[in-house]
C-alpha positions in Angstrom: 0.0 0.0 0.0 1.3 3.4 -0.9 2.6 6.0 1.7 0.0 8.8 1.5 0.9 12.4 1.8 -1.2 14.3 4.3 -1.6 17.3 2.0 -2.5 15.6 -1.3 -5.6 14.1 -2.7 -4.3 10.5 -3.1 -5.7 8.4 -5.9 -6.8 4.8 -5.8 -4.2 3.1 -8.0 -5.2 0.0 -10.0 -2.6 -2.0 -11.9 -3.8 -4.1 -14.8 -1.0 -6.7 -15.6 -0.6 -9.8 -17.6 1.6 -11.3 -20.4 1.6 -9.7 -23.8 -1.6 -10.2 -25.8 -3.8 -11.1 -22.7 -6.0 -8.1 -23.4 -4.7 -5.6 -20.8 -5.0 -2.5 -23.0 -8.5 -3.1 -24.3 -9.8 -4.1 -20.9 -8.1 -1.1 -19.1 -9.5 1.4 -21.7 -13.0 0.0 -21.4 -12.8 -0.1 -17.6 -11.7 3.5 -17.5 -14.7 4.5 -19.6 -17.0 2.9 -17.1 -15.3 4.3 -14.1 -15.5 7.8 -15.5 -19.3 7.7 -15.0 -18.7 8.6 -11.3 -15.0 9.5 -11.0 -12.0 11.3 -12.5 -9.7 8.7 -13.9 -6.1 8.8 -15.4 -4.7 6.0 -17.5 -1.1 5.2 -18.0 0.3 2.7 -20.5 3.7 1.1 -19.7 4.4 0.6 -23.3 5.0 4.3 -23.5 8.0 4.1 -21.1 9.8 0.8 -21.9 13.2 1.8 -23.3 13.1 -0.4 -26.5 12.5 -4.1 -27.2 15.0 -5.2 -24.6 13.8 -2.7 -22.0 11.3 -4.6 -19.9 13.4 -4.5 -16.7 14.5 -0.9 -17.2 11.0 0.1 -18.1 9.6 -1.3 -14.8 12.2 0.6 -12.9 11.4 3.8 -14.7 7.7 3.3 -14.2 8.0 2.8 -10.4 10.4 5.7 -9.9 9.0 8.4 -12.2 5.3 7.5 -12.5 4.0 5.4 -9.7 5.9 7.0 -6.8 4.7 10.5 -7.3 1.1 9.4 -8.2 0.9 7.3 -5.0 1.7 10.5 -3.0 -1.0 12.4 -4.9 1.5 14.4 -7.0 1.8 14.8 -10.8 4.1 12.3 -12.5 6.7 13.7 -15.0 8.2 11.0 -17.1 10.2 10.5 -20.2 8.3 8.7 -23.1 10.2 6.3 -25.4 10.3 7.3 -29.0 9.8 4.0 -30.8 10.6 5.6 -34.2 14.0 6.9 -33.2 14.6 4.1 -30.6 15.6 6.7 -28.0 14.2 8.8 -25.2 11.5 11.2 -26.4 9.4 13.9 -25.0 8.7 14.6 -21.3 5.0 13.9 -20.4 2.8 14.6 -17.5 0.3 12.2 -15.8 -2.0 13.9 -13.3 -3.4 12.2 -10.2 -7.1 11.7 -10.2 -9.7 9.9 -8.1 -8.6 6.7 -9.8 -5.4 6.0 -11.7 -5.2 2.9 -13.9 -1.8 1.7 -14.9 -1.6 -1.1 -17.5 1.1 -3.1 -19.1 3.5 -6.0 -18.5 5.1 -5.3 -15.1 2.5 -2.9 -13.9 2.2 -5.1 -10.7 5.9 -5.9 -10.4 7.2 -6.5 -6.8 8.7 -2.9 -6.6 5.3 -1.5 -7.5 3.0 -3.6 -5.3 3.6 -1.6 -2.1 2.4 1.5 -4.0 -0.7 -0.1 -5.5 -4.2 -0.4 -4.1 -5.5 -3.1 -6.4 -3.7 -5.6 -8.7 -5.6 -7.1 -11.6 -3.9 -10.0 -13.4 -5.2 -11.1 -16.8 -4.5 -14.6 -18.1 -5.2 -16.0 -21.5 -4.3 -18.9 -23.7 -0.8 -18.5 -25.3 -2.0 -18.9 -28.8 -4.7 -16.4 -28.3 -2.3 -14.0 -26.7 0.2 -14.2 -29.6 -2.6 -13.8 -32.2 -4.1 -10.8 -30.3 -0.7 -9.1 -29.9 0.3 -9.4 -33.5 -3.1 -8.3 -34.8 -3.0 -5.2 -32.6 0.6 -4.2 -33.4 1.0 -5.9 -36.8 4.3 -6.4 -38.5 6.1 -4.0 -36.1 5.9 -6.5 -33.3 6.2 -9.8 -35.2 10.1 -9.9 -35.3 10.3 -9.1 -31.6 7.6 -11.4 -30.2 10.0 -14.1 -29.0 12.6 -11.6 -27.8 10.0 -9.8 -25.6 8.3 -13.1 -24.5 11.6 -14.3 -23.1 12.0 -11.2 -21.0 8.5 -11.7 -19.7 9.3 -15.3 -18.7 12.6 -14.3 -17.1 10.7 -11.6 -15.0 7.9 -14.0 -14.1 10.3 -16.7 -13.0 11.4 -14.6 -10.0 8.5 -12.1 -9.6 5.1 -13.9 -9.5 2.4 -11.1 -9.5 -0.6 -13.4 -10.1 -0.7 -14.9 -6.6 -0.7 -11.3 -5.2 -3.6 -10.2 -7.5 -6.8 -8.9 -5.9 -8.7 -9.7 -9.2 -8.0 -12.5 -11.6 -9.4 -12.3 -15.2 -9.5 -14.9 -17.9 -8.9 -12.8 -20.9 -10.7 -12.8 -24.2 -14.0 -13.9 -22.6 -16.7 -11.5 -24.0 -18.1 -8.0 -23.9 -19.4 -8.3 -20.3 -16.0 -8.5 -18.7 -15.3 -4.7 -18.2 -18.6 -4.4 -16.3 -18.0 -7.6 -14.3 -14.6 -6.2 -13.4 -16.0 -2.9 -12.3 -18.5 -4.7 -10.1 -15.8 -6.8 -8.6 -13.7 -3.7 -7.9 -16.6 -2.2 -6.0 -16.7 -5.3 -3.8 -13.1 -5.0 -2.6 -12.7 -3.6 0.9 -10.0 -1.1 -0.3 -12.4 0.3 -2.8 -15.4 0.5 -0.5 -15.2 4.2 0.3 -14.2 5.6 -3.1 -16.6 3.4 -5.1 -19.6 4.0 -2.9 -21.7 5.1 -5.9 -21.0 1.7 -7.6 -21.8 -0.1 -4.4 -25.0 1.9 -4.0 -26.0 0.8 -7.5 -25.6 -2.8 -6.4 -28.1 -2.2 -3.7 -30.5 -0.3 -6.0 -32.0 -3.6 -7.2 -35.6 -4.9 -7.3 -37.0 -8.3 -7.0 -39.2 -9.4 -9.9 -41.6 -12.2 -9.1 -43.8 -14.1 -11.6 -46.4 -16.5 -10.3 -47.2 -19.7 -12.3 -50.1 -22.1 -11.3 -48.9 -25.6 -10.5 -46.1 -27.1 -8.5 -44.1 -29.5 -10.8 -41.8 -32.3 -9.7 -38.8 -30.5 -8.1 -36.3 -33.1 -9.3 -37.4 -32.8 -12.9 -37.2 -29.0 -12.7 -33.7 -29.1 -11.2 -32.5 -31.7 -13.8 -33.9 -29.7 -16.7 -32.9 -26.2 -15.7 -29.6 -26.9 -13.8 -28.4 -30.4 -14.8 -25.5 -28.9 -16.6 -24.6 -26.1 -14.2 -21.2 -26.1 -12.5 -22.7 -24.4 -9.5 -26.3 -25.0 -8.5 -28.4 -25.3 -5.4 -31.6 -27.1 -4.4 -33.0 -26.5 -1.0 -35.4 -29.4 -1.0 -38.2 -29.4 1.5 -38.8 -33.1 0.8 -40.5 -34.2 4.0 -44.1 -35.1 3.1 -45.2 -34.8 6.8 -43.9 -31.8 8.7 -46.3 -30.5 11.3 -44.0 -27.5 12.0 -44.6 -26.2 8.4 -41.0 -26.2 7.4 -41.5 -28.1 4.2 -43.7 -25.7 2.4 -41.1 -24.2 0.0 -38.3 -25.6 -2.2 -35.7 -23.3 -3.8 -33.8 -24.1 -7.0 -31.1 -21.9 -8.4 -27.7 -21.6 -10.1 -25.0 -19.0 -10.6 -26.1 -18.1 -14.1 -27.2 -14.8 -15.5 -25.8 -11.3 -15.2 -25.7 -11.3 -11.4 -24.5 -14.8 -10.8 -21.4 -15.4 -8.6 -19.6 -18.1 -6.7 -17.8 -17.4 -3.4 -15.5 -19.9 -1.8 -13.6 -19.3 1.4 -10.4 -21.2 2.5 -8.1 -20.4 5.3 -8.8 -16.7 5.6 -9.3 -15.8 1.9 -12.6 -15.5 0.0 -12.5 -16.0 -3.8 -15.6 -14.5 -5.5 -16.0 -15.4 -9.2 -18.4 -13.8 -11.7 -17.8 -15.2 -15.2 -14.1 -14.8 -16.0 -13.5 -12.3 -13.1 -12.4 -13.6 -9.7 -11.8 -11.4 -6.7 -9.4 -12.5 -3.9 -10.5 -10.9 -0.6 -8.4 -11.6 2.4 -10.0 -11.5 5.9 -12.5 -13.4 8.0 -15.4 -15.1 6.2 -18.1 -13.6 8.5 -16.8 -10.1 7.8 -17.1 -10.7 4.1 -20.6 -12.1 4.6 -21.6 -9.0 6.5 -20.4 -6.9 3.6 -22.4 -8.7 1.0 -25.5 -9.7 3.0 -25.6 -7.8 6.3 -28.2 -5.2 5.3 -31.6 -5.4 3.6 -31.1 -4.9 -0.1 -34.6 -5.7 -1.6 -38.2 -6.0 -0.5 -40.5 -8.8 -1.6 -43.8 -8.0 -3.3 -46.7 -8.3 -0.9 -48.3 -11.1 -2.9 -45.2 -13.3 -2.8 -45.3 -15.6 0.3 -41.9 -17.2 -0.2 -39.1 -16.8 2.4 -36.3 -16.3 -0.2 -35.8 -13.1 -2.1 -32.7 -14.1 -4.1 -29.2 -14.0 -2.7 -26.6 -16.5 -1.5 -27.1 -20.3 -1.2 -24.6 -22.9 0.0 -22.8 -24.2 3.1 -20.5 -22.9 5.9 -18.2 -25.7 6.9 -17.3 -26.6 10.5 -13.8 -25.3 10.2 -15.1 -21.7 10.2 -15.1 -22.2 14.0 -11.7 -20.6 13.8 -13.6 -17.3 13.6 -16.0 -18.0 16.4 -13.9 -19.1 19.3 -12.4 -22.3 17.9 -9.0 -23.1 16.6 -7.7 -23.7 13.1 -7.6 -27.4 12.4 -4.4 -28.9 13.8 -4.5 -32.0 11.6 -4.7 -30.4 8.1 -7.3 -28.6 6.2 -10.4 -30.0 4.6 -10.1 -31.0 0.9 -13.1 -28.8 0.1 -13.4 -25.1 0.8 -14.4 -23.9 4.3 -17.4 -22.3 2.8 -19.0 -22.4 -0.7 -21.9 -20.1 -1.7 -23.4 -19.2 -5.0 -25.2 -15.9 -5.6 -28.6 -16.5 -7.4 -29.9 -13.6 -9.4 -32.7 -15.8 -10.6 -34.4 -18.8 -9.0 -37.4 -21.1 -9.0 -39.4 -21.3 -5.7 -42.0 -24.1 -5.4 -44.9 -23.7 -2.9 -45.9 -27.2 -2.0 -48.9 -26.1 0.1 -50.6 -23.7 -2.4 -49.4 -25.6 -5.4 -47.9 -22.6 -7.1 -44.4 -21.8 -8.5 -42.7 -18.5 -8.3 -40.0 -17.4 -10.8 -37.7 -14.8 -9.3 -35.3 -12.5 -11.1 -33.2 -9.6 -10.0 -33.3 -6.3 -11.9 -31.4 -3.0 -11.9 -33.9 -1.3 -14.2 -32.0 -2.0 -17.5 -33.0 -4.4 -20.2 -31.7 -7.9 -19.5 -32.2 -10.2 -22.5 -30.6 -13.1 -20.7 -33.1 -12.8 -17.8 -36.0 -12.6 -20.3 -34.8 -15.8 -22.1 -34.4 -17.6 -18.7 -37.9 -16.6 -17.7 -39.3 -17.9 -20.9 -37.5 -21.2 -20.5 -38.3 -21.6 -16.8 -42.0 -20.8 -17.4 -42.2 -23.5 -20.1 -40.5 -26.1 -17.8 -43.0 -25.3 -15.0 -46.0 -25.4 -17.3 -44.9 -28.8 -18.7 -44.7 -30.3 -15.2 -40.9 -30.1 -15.0 -40.2 -31.0 -18.7 -38.5 -34.3 -18.6 -38.7 -36.5 -15.5 -35.5 -36.8 -13.6 -34.0 -40.1 -14.6 -33.9 -42.7 -11.8 -30.3 -43.8 -12.4 -29.1 -46.9 -10.5 -26.6 -46.3 -7.7 -23.9 -48.9 -7.1 -23.5 -49.5 -3.4 -20.3 -47.9 -2.3 -18.1 -49.9 0.2 -17.2 -47.6 3.1 -14.4 -47.7 5.5 -14.4 -46.1 9.0 -11.8 -43.6 10.1 -12.4 -45.0 13.6 -13.3 -48.6 14.0 -15.2 -49.7 17.0 -12.5 -50.1 19.7 -10.6 -46.9 18.9 -13.9 -45.0 18.9 -14.8 -46.5 22.3 -11.5 -45.3 23.6 -12.3 -41.8 22.4 -15.7 -42.0 24.1 -13.9 -42.9 27.3 -11.5 -40.0 26.9 -14.4 -37.6 26.3 -16.0 -38.9 29.5 -12.8 -38.3 31.4 -12.8 -34.7 30.2 -16.3 -34.3 31.6 -15.3 -35.9 34.9 -12.4 -33.4 35.0 -14.8 -30.5 34.6 -13.6 -29.4 31.1 -17.0 -30.1 29.5 -20.6 -31.1 30.2 -21.2 -32.7 26.9 -18.9 -33.7 24.0 -20.4 -34.2 20.5 -17.8 -36.7 19.2 -17.8 -37.5 15.5 -16.0 -39.7 13.0 -16.3 -40.3 9.3 -17.0 -43.1 6.8 -15.3 -42.8 3.4 -15.4 -44.7 0.1 -13.1 -44.3 -2.9 -14.9 -45.3 -6.1 -12.7 -46.0 -9.2 -15.4 -44.8 -11.6 -17.1 -41.4 -11.5 -20.2 -41.4 -9.3 -23.2 -39.4 -10.3 -23.9 -37.1 -7.3 -27.4 -36.2 -8.5 -28.4 -39.8 -8.7 -27.0 -40.3 -5.2 -29.0 -37.4 -3.9 -32.2 -38.7 -5.5 -31.7 -42.0 -3.8 -31.1 -40.3 -0.4 -34.3 -38.1 -0.6 -36.3 -41.1 -1.8 -35.4 -43.2 1.2 -35.2 -40.4 3.9 -37.1 -37.2 3.0 -36.4 -34.4 5.4 -37.5 -30.7 5.9 -33.9 -29.4 5.4 -32.7 -31.7 2.7 -30.3 -30.0 0.2 -28.2 -30.6 -2.8 -25.3 -28.4 -3.9 -22.9 -28.8 -6.8 -19.8 -26.8 -7.1 -16.8 -27.3 -9.5 -15.1 -30.5 -8.4 -17.5 -31.6 -5.7 -21.1 -31.9 -4.5 -23.0 -32.0 -1.2 -26.1 -34.3 -0.9 -27.9 -34.0 2.4 -31.1 -35.2 4.1 -30.7 -33.0 7.2 -33.8 -32.9 9.5 -32.3 -30.2 11.8 -32.6 -26.4 11.6 -29.5 -24.5 12.8 -30.8 -21.0 12.7 -33.6 -19.1 11.0 -33.4 -15.3 10.8 -36.5 -13.7 9.2 -36.4 -10.3 7.5 -38.0 -8.6 10.5 -35.4 -9.9 12.9 -37.0 -13.0 14.4 -34.5 -15.7 15.2 -35.2 -19.5 15.8 -33.0 -22.4 16.5 -34.3 -26.0 16.6 -31.6 -28.4 18.0 -31.9 -32.1 17.8 -30.4 -34.3 20.5 -31.7 -37.9 21.0 -32.2 -40.5 18.3 -33.9 -43.9 17.9 -33.9 -46.0 14.7 -37.4 -46.8 13.5 -38.8 -50.3 13.3 -41.1 -51.7 10.6 -43.2 -53.3 13.3 -45.7 -50.7 14.5 -45.8 -51.8 18.1 -42.0 -51.9 18.4 -41.7 -48.6 16.6 -44.1 -47.0 19.1 -42.1 -48.4 22.0 -38.9 -47.0 20.6 -40.6 -43.6 20.3 -41.8 -43.8 23.9 -38.3 -44.9 25.0 -36.8 -41.8 23.5 -39.6 -39.5 24.9 -38.9 -40.7 28.5 -35.1 -41.1 28.3 -33.5 -39.1 31.1 -30.2 -39.2 29.3 -31.5 -37.9 26.0 -33.5 -35.2 27.7 -30.4 -34.1 29.6 -28.4 -33.9 26.4 -31.1 -31.9 24.7 -31.6 -29.5 27.6 -27.8 -28.8 27.8 -27.8 -27.8 24.1 -31.0 -25.7 24.6 -29.2 -23.8 27.4 -26.2 -23.3 25.1 -28.3 -21.9 22.3 -30.2 -19.6 24.6 -26.8 -18.2 25.5 -25.7 -18.0 21.8 -28.9 -16.1 20.7 -28.8 -13.8 23.7 -25.6 -12.1 22.6 -27.5 -10.1 19.9 -31.1 -10.5 21.1 -33.4 -7.9 22.5 -33.3 -8.5 26.3 -36.2 -10.7 27.4 -37.0 -12.1 24.0 -35.1 -15.4 24.3 -37.7 -18.1 25.0 -37.9 -21.9 24.8 -41.2 -22.4 22.9 -40.8 -26.2 22.5 -38.8 -28.5 24.8 -37.8 -32.2 24.0 -40.6 -32.8 21.5 -40.4 -36.0 19.4 -40.4 -35.8 15.6 -40.6 -38.8 13.4 -38.8 -39.3 10.1 -38.6 -42.1 7.6 -35.7 -43.9 9.4 -35.5 -42.3 12.9 -37.4 -40.7 15.8 -35.6 -37.6 17.1 -35.9 -35.3 20.1 -36.2 -31.6 19.1 -36.5 -28.3 21.0 -37.2 -24.8 19.7 -35.6 -21.5 21.0 -36.9 -18.2 19.7 -35.5 -14.7 20.1 -35.6 -11.2 18.4 -32.5 -9.6 16.9 -31.6 -6.2 18.4 -32.3 -3.4 15.9 -29.1 -2.3 14.2 -27.2 -5.5 15.0 -25.2 -7.3 12.3 -27.1 -10.3 10.9 -23.9 -12.0 9.9 -22.6 -11.5 13.5 -25.8 -13.2 14.8 -25.1 -16.2 12.6 -21.4 -16.2 13.8 -22.5 -16.0 17.4 -24.3 -19.3 17.2 -21.8 -21.0 14.8 -21.1 -23.9 14.8 -24.3 -25.5 16.0 -24.2 -26.4 19.7 -25.8 -29.7 18.9 -22.6 -30.6 17.0 -20.1 -29.3 19.6 -21.4 -29.8 23.1 -21.1 -27.5 26.0 -19.5 -25.2 27.0 -18.8 -24.7 23.3 -15.2 -23.2 23.1 -13.5 -25.5 25.5 -15.4 -28.5 24.1 -14.3 -27.7 20.5 -10.7 -27.8 21.7 -11.3 -31.3 23.2 -12.9 -32.4 19.9 -9.9 -31.2 18.0 -7.6 -33.4 20.1 -9.9 -36.4 20.0 -11.0 -36.4 16.4 -7.6 -35.7 14.8 -9.1 -34.7 11.4 -11.1 -31.8 10.0 -14.8 -32.2 9.7 -15.1 -30.2 6.6 -18.7 -29.5 5.4 -20.1 -31.9 8.0 -21.3 -30.3 11.3 -21.4 -26.9 9.6 -24.5 -25.1 8.3 -26.3 -25.0 4.9 -29.1 -22.9 3.4 -29.6 -19.4 2.2 -28.8 -15.7 2.9 -31.6 -13.7 1.3 -31.3 -10.2 0.0 -34.2 -9.1 2.2 -32.1 -9.9 5.2 -33.6 -13.3 6.0 -31.6 -16.5 6.4 -32.5 -20.2 7.0 -29.7 -22.6 7.7 -29.7 -26.4 8.5 -27.2 -28.3 10.5 -25.1 -30.4 8.0 -25.9 -33.9 9.2 -27.0 -37.1 7.3 -24.8 -35.7 4.5 -22.6 -37.1 1.8 -19.8 -35.0 0.3 -18.8 -36.3 -3.2 -15.4 -35.1 -4.6 -13.9 -35.7 -8.0 -10.8 -37.8 -7.3 -8.4 -38.6 -10.2 -11.0 -40.0 -12.5 -13.1 -41.5 -9.7 -15.2 -40.2 -6.8 -14.4 -39.9 -3.1 -17.5 -40.1 -0.8 -17.4 -38.9 2.8 -20.1 -39.3 5.5 -19.7 -37.7 8.9 -21.4 -39.4 11.9 -21.3 -39.1 15.6 -23.2 -38.6 18.9 -23.2 -36.6 22.1 -21.2 -38.0 25.0 -22.3 -37.2 28.6 -21.1 -38.3 32.0 -23.5 -41.3 32.0 -22.9 -42.4 28.4 -22.4 -46.1 27.8 -19.6 -46.4 25.2 -21.2 -49.4 23.5 -24.6 -47.7 23.2 -23.0 -44.6 21.8 -21.3 -46.7 19.1 -24.7 -48.1 18.3 -26.1 -44.6 18.0 -23.4 -43.8 15.4 -24.6 -46.8 13.4 -28.2 -45.7 13.8 -27.4 -42.2 12.4 -25.5 -43.6 9.5 -28.3 -46.1 8.6 -30.5 -43.6 6.7 -27.8 -42.6 4.3 -26.1 -46.0 3.9 -29.4 -48.0 3.4 -30.4 -45.6 0.7 -27.3 -46.5 -1.2 -27.5 -50.2 -0.5 -24.4 -49.9 1.6 -23.7 -51.4 5.0 -21.9 -50.0 8.0 -18.2 -51.1 7.8 -17.4 -53.9 10.1 
């Protein structure tokens, strides 16, 4: 970052760098034209200062010394241009500071320059495209020198690697929308927040358009038809046929397509946000980033739209984000998938299963959007046809799972957890392990999900696909709901019994759970923990337990569920409210922070997606998130597929280790039986 003079108006300096022919000049010129709508902008081309065809290194030094250094202090830059006709120094030129200065050319983001820059943009493109582009632009003049100049670039890049330091990465030669996508990405960077407030305000000046269509087609068919080929797509699937709590009314289907579509993935303190060919790299905590993109109400829903989702972000927050909420970074390596993956939906299909209507949602900034119009036409046709083509019931080969912890080692961990409780370090330890399978051939994740939902429908089931992996879940548990008016609700599950096909035995199992002193104690401990979590940002006196130790029945299990309600304090950060309760207490135990440290020692592996949260963050300020349980993560793995299933249970002082192991098997049963797999012996 530049040293700023106290007496000067200091510009925001943006470097646009990349190899020759990547499209730097064209993109910089078009970006400048867009930025001039709200700002004064200066543009500097490094090709004007390179001292000849062998002058890349000397040109970068001249640029930093005579151009960048004064501009970074808010002073005019006087520099000597290179006369390519005489092959010698030419006239002295002046570049004035402005609100924004864009410098472009090979070496614009060299190491000596980076401490003076506010934003680095790196453009990459295929080598053949780059060469063709450069020679078309500069013609025969450049042709004899292409190899000579290219060798200098490679020599520089071998020691100075600007791309890993870039705030914005662009795949060059990717269409007319790139300059506008780049401008929007710039406005999302923290260092541009103040200066580009007009651009950020335009992002908030959006309206939600809702079209209502009679009928509620088969959700699987709609998803398969509209999003079967999408790299990033989400289906929040309220697939429980019987849900007395009313949580299964709506299903939400969306992808990252269209003008507003984005994908955000966070790993180890860095959030990568991609929109088409433009990717922003934003360093800092995930929940701080989330607050910036979701923390305030951006749209209002039409009065005749009853749905809970007003477009926005959908995806998961993995358990390892605990590092931001009182836990530690994983000591045993990172998860093989991002800590969080979200897609931004600027268009979506919402199915109302109760009223048998479908709502087509699109986002508008008031300008004509031909792509949105085309999507609406297609989506409408799919809904009116009942989902177009039925989702194909593809057979699923039964994966053979292995356990990270076999029975005896897991029993030892249970005993160690009980010892921690005896020593007063915890009251309840939610110990987990994982089952994994490595399939040599690719596994169809959508077929896997259809098998799961068919065998075990659940009110918070969900399916996400992102590049390289997918998440297939039949979660029955709500982590946290935050409505647009500030109402908060958590519904922890603690206590499980496998169902029996014999009605009398099934009723007896349900009654055994209802009257279990141990299970009620587990549940009440988590209720107390969540009351505390919600109270941090709640209006005093609004935290109430509206349902305690109720029994809910699903296709494969009976479960004990409680409900805690509260009201968010006006003016409080919604993202902070989510962070205050994350991760779910039903997946950690109590007290949360010390117990998470115990779990790190006992489990000896990252949980990844499992035990995190999944759902949506809506533009009207609402959120609804499930606890990630009963969930398979499917990763592409060298031509095959790696499947991971997290399982576990709560350990208390009176836990019987053998019974706890049986509960792990019970919780795994719903997923494994749907695939035709058995619990590993």
